[in-house]
FIKOLZA-1660 file (N, C-alpha, C; in steps of 0.1 Angstrom, whole numbers, plus 5000, padded with zeros to 4 digits):
% residues 185
   i   px   py   pz ch aa at
   1 6050 5932 5650  A  M  N
   1 6059 5939 5657  A  M CA
   1 6064 5951 5648  A  M  C
   2 6067 5962 5655  A  M  N
   2 6072 5974 5647  A  M CA
   2 6086 5977 5652  A  M  C
   3 6094 5981 5642  A  T  N
   3 6108 5985 5646  A  T CA
   3 6110 6000 5642  A  T  C
   4 6116 6007 5651  A  I  N
   4 6118 6021 5649  A  I CA
   4 6133 6022 5648  A  I  C
   5 6138 6029 5638  A  G  N
   5 6153 6031 5637  A  G CA
   5 6156 6045 5636  A  G  C
   6 6167 6049 5642  A  F  N
   6 6172 6062 5642  A  F CA
   6 6186 6062 5635  A  F  C
   7 6188 6072 5627  A  A  N
   7 6200 6073 5620  A  A CA
   7 6208 6086 5626  A  A  C
   8 6220 6084 5628  A  S  N
   8 6228 6095 5633  A  S CA
   8 6232 6104 5621  A  S  C
   9 6230 6117 5623  A  C  N
   9 6233 6127 5613  A  C CA
   9 6247 6132 5614  A  C  C
  10 6254 6128 5624  A  G  N
  10 6267 6133 5626  A  G CA
  10 6267 6148 5630  A  G  C
  11 6278 6154 5629  A  N  N
  11 6280 6168 5633  A  N CA
  11 6277 6177 5620  A  N  C
  12 6265 6180 5618  A  K  N
  12 6262 6188 5606  A  K CA
  12 6268 6202 5606  A  K  C
  13 6270 6208 5617  A  T  N
  13 6276 6221 5617  A  T CA
  13 6290 6221 5613  A  T  C
  14 6297 6210 5618  A  Q  N
  14 6311 6209 5614  A  Q CA
  14 6312 6206 5599  A  Q  C
  15 6304 6197 5594  A  A  N
  15 6304 6195 5579  A  A CA
  15 6301 6207 5571  A  A  C
  16 6292 6215 5576  A  S  N
  16 6288 6227 5570  A  S CA
  16 6300 6237 5569  A  S  C
  17 6306 6238 5581  A  A  N
  17 6318 6247 5582  A  A CA
  17 6329 6243 5572  A  A  C
  18 6331 6230 5572  A  E  N
  18 6342 6225 5563  A  E CA
  18 6338 6227 5548  A  E  C
  19 6325 6226 5545  A  A  N
  19 6321 6229 5531  A  A CA
  19 6323 6243 5528  A  A  C
  20 6320 6252 5537  A  E  N
  20 6322 6267 5535  A  E CA
  20 6337 6270 5533  A  E  C
  21 6345 6263 5541  A  D  N
  21 6360 6266 5540  A  D CA
  21 6365 6261 5526  A  D  C
  22 6360 6249 5522  A  S  N
  22 6365 6244 5509  A  S CA
  22 6359 6253 5498  A  S  C
  23 6347 6258 5500  A  A  N
  23 6342 6267 5490  A  A CA
  23 6350 6280 5489  A  A  C
  24 6354 6285 5500  A  A  N
  24 6363 6297 5500  A  A CA
  24 6376 6294 5493  A  A  C
  25 6382 6282 5496  A  V  N
  25 6394 6279 5489  A  V CA
  25 6392 6278 5474  A  V  C
  26 6382 6271 5470  A  I  N
  26 6379 6270 5456  A  I CA
  26 6377 6284 5450  A  I  C
  27 6370 6292 5457  A  N  N
  27 6367 6306 5452  A  N CA
  27 6380 6313 5450  A  N  C
  28 6390 6312 5460  A  V  N
  28 6403 6318 5459  A  V CA
  28 6410 6313 5447  A  V  C
  29 6410 6299 5446  A  E  N
  29 6416 6293 5434  A  E CA
  29 6411 6298 5421  A  E  C
  30 6397 6299 5420  A  D  N
  30 6391 6304 5408  A  D CA
  30 6395 6319 5406  A  D  C
  31 6395 6327 5416  A  E  N
  31 6398 6341 5415  A  E CA
  31 6413 6342 5410  A  E  C
  32 6422 6334 5416  A  A  N
  32 6436 6335 5411  A  A CA
  32 6437 6331 5397  A  A  C
  33 6430 6320 5393  A  A  N
  33 6431 6315 5379  A  A CA
  33 6425 6325 5370  A  A  C
  34 6414 6331 5373  A  A  N
  34 6408 6342 5364  A  A CA
  34 6417 6354 5363  A  A  C
  35 6424 6358 5374  A  T  N
  35 6433 6369 5374  A  T CA
  35 6445 6366 5365  A  T  C
  36 6450 6354 5367  A  I  N
  36 6462 6350 5359  A  I CA
  36 6459 6349 5344  A  I  C
  37 6447 6344 5341  A  N  N
  37 6442 6344 5327  A  N CA
  37 6442 6358 5321  A  N  C
  38 6436 6367 5329  A  A  N
  38 6435 6381 5324  A  A CA
  38 6449 6387 5322  A  A  C
  39 6458 6384 5332  A  L  N
  39 6472 6389 5330  A  L CA
  39 6479 6383 5318  A  L  C
  40 6476 6370 5316  A  T  N
  40 6482 6363 5305  A  T CA
  40 6477 6369 5292  A  T  C
  41 6464 6371 5291  A  E  N
  41 6459 6377 5278  A  E CA
  41 6465 6391 5275  A  E  C
  42 6467 6399 5285  A  Q  N
  42 6473 6412 5283  A  Q CA
  42 6488 6411 5280  A  Q  C
  43 6494 6401 5286  A  M  N
  43 6508 6399 5284  A  M CA
  43 6510 6395 5269  A  M  C
  44 6502 6386 5265  A  E  N
  44 6503 6381 5251  A  E CA
  44 6499 6392 5241  A  E  C
  45 6490 6400 5245  A  A  N
  45 6486 6411 5236  A  A CA
  45 6496 6423 5237  A  A  C
  46 6505 6422 5246  A  K  N
  46 6515 6432 5249  A  K CA
  46 6509 6446 5251  A  K  C
  47 6498 6446 5258  A  D  N
  47 6491 6459 5261  A  D CA
  47 6494 6463 5276  A  D  C
  48 6503 6472 5277  A  A  N
  48 6508 6477 5290  A  A CA
  48 6496 6483 5298  A  A  C
  49 6488 6491 5291  A  T  N
  49 6477 6498 5298  A  T CA
  49 6467 6489 5304  A  T  C
  50 6463 6479 5296  A  K  N
  50 6453 6469 5301  A  K CA
  50 6460 6460 5311  A  K  C
  51 6472 6457 5310  A  F  N
  51 6480 6449 5320  A  F CA
  51 6479 6457 5333  A  F  C
  52 6481 6470 5333  A  Q  N
  52 6481 6479 5344  A  Q CA
  52 6467 6478 5351  A  Q  C
  53 6457 6479 5343  A  E  N
  53 6443 6478 5348  A  E CA
  53 6441 6465 5355  A  E  C
  54 6446 6454 5350  A  V  N
  54 6444 6441 5356  A  V CA
  54 6451 6441 5369  A  V  C
  55 6463 6447 5370  A  L  N
  55 6471 6448 5382  A  L CA
  55 6463 6456 5393  A  L  C
  56 6456 6466 5388  A  A  N
  56 6448 6474 5398  A  A CA
  56 6437 6465 5404  A  A  C
  57 6431 6457 5395  A  T  N
  57 6420 6448 5400  A  T CA
  57 6426 6438 5410  A  T  C
  58 6439 6434 5408  A  V  N
  58 6445 6424 5417  A  V CA
  58 6446 6431 5431  A  V  C
  59 6450 6443 5431  A  Q  N
  59 6451 6450 5444  A  Q CA
  59 6437 6451 5451  A  Q  C
  60 6427 6454 5443  A  E  N
  60 6413 6455 5449  A  E CA
  60 6409 6441 5454  A  E  C
  61 6412 6430 5446  A  K  N
  61 6408 6417 5450  A  K CA
  61 6415 6413 5463  A  K  C
  62 6428 6417 5464  A  I  N
  62 6435 6414 5477  A  I CA
  62 6428 6421 5488  A  I  C
  63 6425 6433 5487  A  K  N
  63 6418 6441 5498  A  K CA
  63 6405 6434 5501  A  K  C
  64 6397 6430 5492  A  S  N
  64 6384 6424 5495  A  S CA
  64 6386 6410 5501  A  S  C
  65 6396 6403 5497  A  L  N
  65 6399 6390 5503  A  L CA
  65 6404 6392 5517  A  L  C
  66 6412 6402 5520  A  I  N
  66 6417 6405 5533  A  I CA
  66 6405 6407 5543  A  I  C
  67 6395 6414 5538  A  A  N
  67 6384 6417 5546  A  A CA
  67 6376 6405 5550  A  A  C
  68 6375 6395 5541  A  S  N
  68 6368 6383 5544  A  S CA
  68 6376 6371 5550  A  S  C
  69 6389 6370 5545  A  N  N
  69 6397 6359 5548  A  N CA
  69 6412 6362 5545  A  N  C
  70 6419 6367 5555  A  P  N
  70 6433 6370 5552  A  P CA
  70 6442 6359 5547  A  P  C
  71 6439 6346 5552  A  E  N
  71 6446 6335 5547  A  E CA
  71 6444 6332 5532  A  E  C
  72 6431 6334 5528  A  A  N
  72 6428 6333 5514  A  A CA
  72 6435 6343 5506  A  A  C
  73 6436 6355 5512  A  A  N
  73 6443 6366 5505  A  A CA
  73 6458 6363 5503  A  A  C
  74 6464 6356 5512  A  Q  N
  74 6478 6352 5511  A  Q CA
  74 6479 6342 5500  A  Q  C
  75 6470 6333 5499  A  T  N
  75 6470 6322 5489  A  T CA
  75 6469 6329 5475  A  T  C
  76 6460 6338 5474  A  F  N
  76 6458 6345 5461  A  F CA
  76 6470 6353 5457  A  F  C
  77 6476 6360 5467  A  V  N
  77 6488 6368 5464  A  V CA
  77 6500 6359 5460  A  V  C
  78 6501 6347 5467  A  A  N
  78 6512 6338 5463  A  A CA
  78 6510 6333 5449  A  A  C
  79 6498 6330 5445  A  Q  N
  79 6496 6325 5431  A  Q CA
  79 6499 6335 5421  A  Q  C
  80 6494 6347 5423  A  V  N
  80 6496 6358 5413  A  V CA
  80 6511 6362 5413  A  V  C
  81 6517 6362 5425  A  Q  N
  81 6531 6365 5426  A  Q CA
  81 6540 6355 5418  A  Q  C
  82 6536 6342 5419  A  A  N
  82 6544 6332 5412  A  A CA
  82 6543 6334 5397  A  A  C
  83 6531 6337 5392  A  F  N
  83 6529 6340 5378  A  F CA
  83 6538 6352 5374  A  F  C
  84 6537 6363 5382  A  L  N
  84 6545 6375 5378  A  L CA
  84 6560 6372 5378  A  L  C
  85 6565 6364 5388  A  K  N
  85 6579 6361 5388  A  K CA
  85 6583 6352 5377  A  K  C
  86 6575 6342 5373  A  E  N
  86 6578 6333 5362  A  E CA
  86 6578 6340 5349  A  E  C
  87 6570 6351 5347  A  N  N
  87 6569 6358 5335  A  N CA
  87 6576 6372 5335  A  N  C
  88 6585 6374 5345  A  A  N
  88 6591 6387 5347  A  A CA
  88 6597 6392 5334  A  A  C
  89 6605 6384 5327  A  E  N
  89 6611 6389 5315  A  E CA
  89 6601 6393 5304  A  E  C
  90 6591 6385 5302  A  K  N
  90 6581 6388 5292  A  K CA
  90 6574 6401 5295  A  K  C
  91 6571 6403 5308  A  I  N
  91 6564 6415 5313  A  I CA
  91 6573 6427 5311  A  I  C
  92 6585 6426 5315  A  K  N
  92 6595 6437 5313  A  K CA
  92 6596 6441 5298  A  K  C
  93 6595 6431 5289  A  A  N
  93 6597 6434 5275  A  A CA
  93 6587 6444 5269  A  A  C
  94 6575 6443 5274  A  F  N
  94 6565 6452 5269  A  F CA
  94 6560 6463 5278  A  F  C
  95 6565 6463 5291  A  T  N
  95 6561 6473 5300  A  T CA
  95 6573 6482 5305  A  T  C
  96 6585 6480 5300  A  S  N
  96 6597 6487 5305  A  S CA
  96 6595 6502 5305  A  S  C
  97 6588 6508 5296  A  D  N
  97 6586 6522 5296  A  D CA
  97 6574 6527 5304  A  D  C
  98 6567 6518 5311  A  N  N
  98 6555 6522 5319  A  N CA
  98 6559 6520 5333  A  N  C
  99 6562 6531 5340  A  E  N
  99 6567 6531 5354  A  E CA
  99 6556 6526 5363  A  E  C
 100 6544 6529 5361  A  A  N
 100 6533 6524 5370  A  A CA
 100 6532 6509 5370  A  A  C
 101 6533 6503 5358  A  V  N
 101 6533 6488 5358  A  V CA
 101 6545 6482 5365  A  V  C
 102 6556 6488 5362  A  T  N
 102 6569 6483 5368  A  T CA
 102 6568 6484 5383  A  T  C
 103 6563 6495 5388  A  A  N
 103 6561 6497 5403  A  A CA
 103 6551 6487 5409  A  A  C
 104 6540 6485 5401  A  A  N
 104 6529 6476 5406  A  A CA
 104 6535 6462 5407  A  A  C
 105 6542 6458 5396  A  V  N
 105 6547 6444 5396  A  V CA
 105 6557 6443 5407  A  V  C
 106 6566 6453 5409  A  A  N
 106 6576 6452 5420  A  A CA
 106 6569 6451 5434  A  A  C
 107 6559 6459 5436  A  S  N
 107 6552 6458 5449  A  S CA
 107 6546 6445 5452  A  S  C
 108 6542 6438 5441  A  L  N
 108 6536 6425 5443  A  L CA
 108 6546 6413 5443  A  L  C
 109 6558 6416 5438  A  T  N
 109 6568 6405 5437  A  T CA
 109 6580 6406 5447  A  T  C
 110 6582 6417 5452  A  E  N
 110 6595 6419 5460  A  E CA
 110 6593 6416 5475  A  E  C
 111 6581 6414 5479  A  T  N
 111 6578 6410 5493  A  T CA
 111 6570 6397 5494  A  T  C
 112 6570 6391 5506  A  S  N
 112 6563 6379 5507  A  S CA
 112 6548 6382 5508  A  S  C
 113 6540 6371 5504  A  P  N
 113 6525 6373 5505  A  P CA
 113 6520 6377 5519  A  P  C
 114 6527 6372 5529  A  E  N
 114 6523 6375 5543  A  E CA
 114 6525 6390 5545  A  E  C
 115 6537 6395 5541  A  S  N
 115 6540 6409 5543  A  S CA
 115 6530 6418 5535  A  S  C
 116 6527 6414 5523  A  I  N
 116 6517 6422 5515  A  I CA
 116 6504 6423 5522  A  I  C
 117 6499 6411 5527  A  V  N
 117 6486 6411 5534  A  V CA
 117 6487 6419 5547  A  V  C
 118 6498 6417 5554  A  K  N
 118 6500 6425 5567  A  K CA
 118 6500 6440 5565  A  K  C
 119 6507 6444 5554  A  S  N
 119 6508 6459 5552  A  S CA
 119 6495 6465 5548  A  S  C
 120 6488 6457 5539  A  I  N
 120 6475 6462 5535  A  I CA
 120 6465 6462 5547  A  I  C
 121 6466 6452 5555  A  T  N
 121 6457 6452 5567  A  T CA
 121 6460 6464 5576  A  T  C
 122 6473 6466 5578  A  E  N
 122 6477 6477 5587  A  E CA
 122 6473 6491 5581  A  E  C
 123 6474 6492 5568  A  L  N
 123 6469 6504 5561  A  L CA
 123 6454 6506 5563  A  L  C
 124 6447 6495 5562  A  G  N
 124 6432 6496 5564  A  G CA
 124 6429 6500 5578  A  G  C
 125 6436 6494 5588  A  E  N
 125 6434 6497 5602  A  E CA
 125 6437 6511 5605  A  E  C
 126 6448 6516 5599  A  S  N
 126 6453 6530 5601  A  S CA
 126 6442 6539 5595  A  S  C
 127 6438 6536 5583  A  A  N
 127 6427 6545 5577  A  A CA
 127 6415 6545 5586  A  A  C
 128 6411 6533 5591  A  Q  N
 128 6399 6533 5600  A  Q CA
 128 6401 6541 5612  A  Q  C
 129 6413 6540 5618  A  S  N
 129 6415 6548 5630  A  S CA
 129 6415 6563 5627  A  S  C
 130 6421 6566 5615  A  K  N
 130 6421 6580 5611  A  K CA
 130 6406 6585 5609  A  K  C
 131 6398 6577 5603  A  A  N
 131 6384 6580 5601  A  A CA
 131 6377 6582 5614  A  A  C
 132 6380 6573 5624  A  D  N
 132 6374 6574 5637  A  D CA
 132 6378 6587 5644  A  D  C
 133 6391 6590 5642  A  L  N
 133 6395 6603 5648  A  L CA
 133 6388 6615 5642  A  L  C
 134 6387 6614 5628  A  A  N
 134 6380 6625 5621  A  A CA
 134 6366 6627 5626  A  A  C
 135 6359 6615 5628  A  V  N
 135 6345 6616 5633  A  V CA
 135 6345 6622 5647  A  V  C
 136 6354 6618 5655  A  E  N
 136 6355 6624 5669  A  E CA
 136 6357 6639 5668  A  E  C
 137 6366 6643 5659  A  D  N
 137 6369 6658 5657  A  D CA
 137 6356 6665 5653  A  D  C
 138 6349 6659 5644  A  V  N
 138 6337 6666 5639  A  V CA
 138 6326 6666 5650  A  V  C
 139 6325 6656 5658  A  K  N
 139 6316 6656 5669  A  K CA
 139 6320 6666 5679  A  K  C
 140 6333 6667 5682  A  D  N
 140 6338 6677 5692  A  D CA
 140 6335 6691 5687  A  D  C
 141 6338 6694 5674  A  A  N
 141 6335 6707 5668  A  A CA
 141 6320 6710 5669  A  A  C
 142 6312 6700 5666  A  A  N
 142 6297 6702 5666  A  A CA
 142 6293 6706 5681  A  A  C
 143 6298 6698 5690  A  N  N
 143 6295 6701 5704  A  N CA
 143 6300 6715 5709  A  N  C
 144 6311 6718 5704  A  Q  N
 144 6317 6732 5707  A  Q CA
 144 6308 6743 5701  A  Q  C
 145 6303 6740 5689  A  A  N
 145 6295 6750 5682  A  A CA
 145 6281 6751 5690  A  A  C
 146 6276 6740 5695  A  V  N
 146 6264 6741 5703  A  V CA
 146 6266 6749 5716  A  V  C
 147 6277 6746 5722  A  E  N
 147 6281 6753 5735  A  E CA
 147 6283 6768 5732  A  E  C
 148 6289 6771 5721  A  D  N
 148 6292 6785 5718  A  D CA
 148 6278 6792 5715  A  D  C
 149 6269 6785 5708  A  T  N
 149 6256 6791 5705  A  T CA
 149 6248 6793 5718  A  T  C
 150 6249 6783 5727  A  K  N
 150 6242 6785 5740  A  K CA
 150 6247 6797 5747  A  K  C
 151 6260 6798 5748  A  A  N
 151 6267 6809 5755  A  A CA
 151 6262 6823 5749  A  A  C
 152 6262 6823 5736  A  A  N
 152 6258 6836 5729  A  A CA
 152 6244 6839 5732  A  A  C
 153 6235 6829 5732  A  A  N
 153 6221 6831 5734  A  A CA
 153 6219 6835 5749  A  A  C
 154 6226 6829 5758  A  N  N
 154 6225 6833 5772  A  N CA
 154 6230 6848 5774  A  N  C
 155 6241 6851 5767  A  K  N
 155 6246 6865 5768  A  K CA
 155 6236 6875 5763  A  K  C
 156 6230 6871 5752  A  A  N
 156 6220 6880 5746  A  A CA
 156 6208 6882 5755  A  A  C
 157 6204 6871 5762  A  V  N
 157 6193 6872 5772  A  V CA
 157 6197 6881 5783  A  V  C
 158 6209 6879 5788  A  E  N
 158 6214 6887 5800  A  E CA
 158 6215 6902 5795  A  E  C
 159 6220 6904 5783  A  D  N
 159 6221 6918 5778  A  D CA
 159 6207 6925 5777  A  D  C
 160 6198 6917 5772  A  T  N
 160 6184 6922 5771  A  T CA
 160 6178 6925 5784  A  T  C
 161 6180 6916 5794  A  K  N
 161 6175 6918 5808  A  K CA
 161 6181 6931 5814  A  K  C
 162 6194 6932 5812  A  A  N
 162 6201 6944 5817  A  A CA
 162 6196 6957 5811  A  A  C
 163 6194 6956 5798  A  A  N
 163 6189 6968 5791  A  A CA
 163 6175 6972 5795  A  A  C
 164 6167 6962 5797  A  A  N
 164 6153 6964 5802  A  A CA
 164 6153 6969 5816  A  A  C
 165 6162 6964 5824  A  K  N
 165 6162 6968 5838  A  K CA
 165 6167 6983 5839  A  K  C
 166 6177 6986 5830  A  E  N
 166 6182 7000 5830  A  E CA
 166 6171 7009 5825  A  E  C
 167 6164 7005 5815  A  K  N
 167 6153 7014 5809  A  K CA
 167 6142 7015 5819  A  K  C
 168 6139 7005 5826  A  A  N
 168 6128 7006 5836  A  A CA
 168 6133 7015 5848  A  A  C
 169 6145 7014 5852  A  S  N
 169 6150 7022 5863  A  S CA
 169 6150 7037 5858  A  S  C
 170 6154 7039 5846  A  K  N
 170 6154 7053 5841  A  K CA
 170 6140 7059 5840  A  K  C
 171 6131 7050 5836  A  S  N
 171 6117 7055 5835  A  S CA
 171 6111 7058 5849  A  S  C
 172 6115 7049 5859  A  I  N
 172 6111 7052 5873  A  I CA
 172 6117 7065 5878  A  I  C
 173 6130 7067 5875  A  D  N
 173 6137 7079 5879  A  D CA
 173 6130 7091 5873  A  D  C
 174 6127 7090 5860  A  D  N
 174 6121 7102 5853  A  D CA
 174 6107 7105 5859  A  D  C
 175 6099 7094 5861  A  A  N
 175 6086 7096 5867  A  A CA
 175 6087 7102 5881  A  A  C
 176 6097 7098 5889  A  A  N
 176 6098 7103 5902  A  A CA
 176 6102 7118 5901  A  A  C
 177 6111 7121 5892  A  S  N
 177 6115 7135 5890  A  S CA
 177 6104 7144 5886  A  S  C
 178 6095 7139 5877  A  K  N
 178 6083 7146 5873  A  K CA
 178 6074 7148 5884  A  K  C
 179 6072 7138 5893  A  A  N
 179 6063 7139 5904  A  A CA
 179 6069 7149 5914  A  A  C
 180 6082 7149 5916  A  K  N
 180 6088 7159 5925  A  K CA
 180 6086 7173 5920  A  K  C
 181 6088 7175 5907  A  N  N
 181 6086 7188 5901  A  N CA
 181 6071 7193 5902  A  N  C
 182 6062 7183 5900  A  A  N
 182 6048 7186 5901  A  A CA
 182 6044 7190 5915  A  A  C
 183 6050 7184 5925  A  L  N
 183 6048 7187 5939  A  L CA
 183 6056 7199 5943  A  L  C
 184 6065 7203 5935  A  G  N
 184 6073 7214 5939  A  G CA
 184 6085 7211 5948  A  G  C
 185 6089 7199 5948  A  L  N
 185 6100 7195 5956  A  L CA
 185 6113 7196 5949  A  L  C
% end
C-alpha cells in the first residue's frame, strides 16, 4: 500500500510580505543607529563642520525613506530627533558659532516627526508639480514655435506665388503690348 501526503505551505505571500516589512524596519533601525553613531563621533570630536555634513546626510536619508516608506521615515526622524534632544547641550557647546548647524538641529528637533515627513513630502510634491508645469510650458512653447514656423512658411509660399503671378501677368501684358505695336494697333 502506498500513502501520499500533502503538506500545507500556508500563505507564502503573507509571510513574504511580513518578512519584507520586518526587513524594512530593521533597515530603518540600522540606518538610524549608523546615523546616530556618526553624529556621536562628530560630537565627541567637537567637529562642527563634519557634524553639519552628517546632518545633511540625515536630511537626504529622510527624503529617500519618504520615497520608499513614509512610516519608516517617521521612525528614523524620531530616533535621530531623540538623540539630538538628549545631547542638545553638548551639541550647542561646540556648534554655537555655526548658524547652519544650529538651524539644521532646530529644523529636526522643533517639530514632530510626522510634521517633518509631511512637509518634506509636500515640498517634493510641489517640486514635482512645478516640474510638470515647466514641462507643459516647454511643450507649449515648442508647439507655438512649430505653428509660427508653419505660418511663416505658408506666408513665404503665398508671397512667392503672388510675386510669380504678378511677374507672369506683367510678362503677358508686355508681350501683348509688343504684339499690338508690331501690328500697329
